[in-house]
C-alpha positions in Angstrom: 170.1 317.2 212.4 167.9 314.0 213.2 165.0 313.0 210.7 161.7 312.8 212.2 160.3 309.5 211.5 157.1 309.4 209.7 154.0 308.0 212.1 152.7 304.8 211.2 149.4 304.9 209.8 146.8 302.7 211.6 145.1 300.3 208.6 141.3 300.2 209.2 139.7 297.2 209.8 136.1 296.0 209.2 134.3 292.9 210.1 133.3 290.2 207.5 129.4 289.6 207.4 130.1 285.8 206.2 133.3 284.4 207.9 133.2 287.0 211.0 137.1 287.8 210.5 138.6 291.2 210.7 140.1 292.3 207.7 141.9 295.6 206.1 138.9 297.6 204.9 140.8 297.7 201.5 140.6 293.8 200.9 136.9 294.0 201.8 133.7 294.3 199.5 131.3 297.0 200.5 127.5 296.2 200.1 125.8 299.7 200.2 122.4 300.4 200.6 121.2 304.0 199.1 118.8 306.6 201.0 116.3 305.5 198.5 116.6 301.7 199.5 118.3 300.5 196.7 121.0 298.0 197.4 124.3 297.9 195.3 128.1 296.6 195.3 130.7 299.1 196.0 133.9 298.0 194.8 135.8 301.3 195.6 133.8 301.9 198.7 132.9 305.4 198.1 129.2 305.2 197.2 127.2 307.4 199.5 124.9 305.5 201.9 124.9 303.0 204.6 127.3 300.1 204.0 128.5 296.8 205.2 131.5 294.7 204.6 132.3 291.0 202.9 135.3 289.1 201.8 135.5 289.3 197.9 134.5 285.4 198.0 131.2 283.8 196.9 131.2 281.8 199.9 131.4 284.7 202.4 128.4 286.3 200.6 126.5 282.8 201.1 127.4 282.8 204.7 125.9 286.3 205.2 122.9 285.2 203.4 122.3 282.5 205.4 122.8 284.1 208.7 121.2 287.3 207.7 124.0 289.2 208.1 123.3 291.7 205.7 119.4 292.0 207.1 121.0 292.7 210.6 123.5 295.5 209.3 120.9 297.2 207.5 117.9 296.7 210.0 115.5 295.7 206.6 114.6 292.5 205.1 116.2 292.0 201.8 114.3 290.4 198.8 115.6 287.3 197.5 115.8 289.2 193.9 118.1 291.6 195.6 120.3 288.8 196.9 120.6 287.2 193.6 121.4 290.5 192.1 124.4 290.8 194.6 125.5 287.5 194.4 125.9 287.7 190.7 127.8 291.0 191.1 130.0 289.3 194.0 130.5 286.4 191.9 131.7 288.8 189.0 134.0 290.6 191.1 135.5 287.3 192.5 136.2 286.3 189.2 137.8 289.2 188.2 140.4 289.1 190.9 141.1 285.3 190.2 142.0 286.3 186.8 144.3 289.1 187.7 145.8 286.7 190.4 146.3 284.1 188.0 148.3 286.8 185.5 150.4 287.8 188.4 
């Protein structure tokens, strides 16, 4: 008897709002807006709410800020204080990734 070949799973792709390139969803960082309108960084990709994706690099976050990519994705104006808070979180995650890359 011949074994059935397993079907190749499709890897979901998302567009980075900073560099405008498609990447596998797992490689990107999700910015989420809750129903209450609170913005946060969602590294797991499982928080409820509307999400938008950026690369795990500060440069992509800054590009998305400059070209108003997050504002277009969420269809709302975003305060500078919210951008600052999100930027700090992205920088922290980027540095954690750099630390784990250096150990490997």
